[in-house]
N, C-alpha and C positions, 0 to 999 in steps of 0.2 A: 504494500500500500504506500502511496505517496501523499504527503501533506504539502500543500502549496498555499501561498497567499491567495485569498479569495479575490476573484475578479468578476465584475458584473456579467461578463460574457459566459461565465460558467453556468448561469441560470437561464440563458436565452433560449436554449433548445432542449431543455430537459422536460421530462414528464414527471411531475411530483406525484407522490402517493398520497399526500394529504389534501383532501378536498378543501380544507380550511384555507388554503393558499389562493383559492380562486373564488372566494365569496363575493357576491355583488356588494359594491360599496367600498371595497378595498382597492387601492392602487394595484395595477397589474404587477406581475412578478418582475418584469424588467425594470419598472420604475422603482420598486422596492430594492432591487439589486443595486441600483445606483446609490440609493440612500444608505444601504448597508455598507457599501464600500467607502462612502464618504464620512460616515459618522462613527466609526469604531473598528476595532480589530476584528478580523474574520479570516477563516481558513477553509480550504476545500480538501476533501479526501477523495482520491482516485484509486481504483483497483489496479492490478498488475497489467491490465489491458488498456489503461488510460481512460477508463469509463468513470464518470462521476458517481460517487456513492452518496456524498452528503456535503453540505456547507453549513458551517456554524459561525456564530459571532455574537457580538453585543453592540447595541447602540449605546454609546456613552452619553448619558443624560447630563451628567456633570462629573467632576473629577473623581468622585468616589462611588458612583452609581451607574450600573449598566442594566439594560434590558436585553436578555438573552433571546436569540432566535436560532432556529434550525430548520433546514429544508433538506429532506431526504428524497432519494430516488428509490425505485423498487429494488435496486441492488442491496439496499440496507437489510432487506429481508432474507437475502441469501445467507445461509448458515455460516459460510466461511468468512463473512464480513461482520458478523455480530460483535465479536470481541474487539476487533480492530476499531469499529465504529464507536463502541463504548469507551475505549481507551482514548480515542481521538477527542471525544467530548470532555472527558475528565482532564486531559491535557489542556484543552482550551480554557476550562474553568480555572485551572491552576495558573495559567498565564495571566488571566485577568486579575487574579488576586495577588500574585507574586510580582509580576512585571508592571502592570498598570496600577497596582495598589488600590484597587477598588475595595470598598467595604461591604457593598450590597450588590448582589446580582439577582434580578428577579425575572420571572417568566410568566406568561399567560398561557395556560394549558386548557384545552377544551374539556369541560367537565365530563362529558360522556365518552371521551377517548381514553378508556381505562389503561390501555397499553402505554400511552404517552405519560399519563399521570404516574404510573408505576415506575417508568424509566426515569422520569425527573426525580422521583424519590430516591432511586438507586444512585443518582448522581449527587445527592445531598440536598436537594431542594426540599423545603418544608412548606406545607400548605398554610397560607395565611387567611384563607376563606374563599367563599364563592363570590363571583362577580356576576350577578344576574344580568341578562340581556347585554352582555359585553360586546359581542360581535355584531357586525352590521345586519346579520340575519336574525338577531335576537337570541342567539344561543348563549348559554351560560359557560363561563370559564372559571378556573381556579387561579388565584394569584399564588404563586410559589416563589420562594426566595431562599438564597443562601446569604447569611450575614456573618461577616468575620471582622474582628478588630485586628488591624494590621500594625498595632503599635509596639509589637514586641518581637 
């Protein structure tokens, strides 16, 4: 697997597996890719055949606070990619806390997407509560966060 700096063109021709990325009312994926590249650190993960597996990053809201995002392709479901993808995400989180010195990383996770909620928990995110009617389609999300004090 290869990890490279995220570039907006990584998302221009992929088929995501999350329907949440194409909700009416949200900017299209290309527009969000430009924002992701401009507003925070991000990485892309490719398999041994140079096929995109996933992209992750964080929008840095201010010096100590980031909003995590992840976009995966169907290749993330391939059994041989599971562990590498999980390690990729853990490494990204550590970079945010250790290099960028953030204190809070939060994510919005679709409430009824059980697999995503469980995965976020395995990454260390803790639920802070339900956000009713959060998405443009009115669906509910959970606010999840990792908070660390980097003073020591």
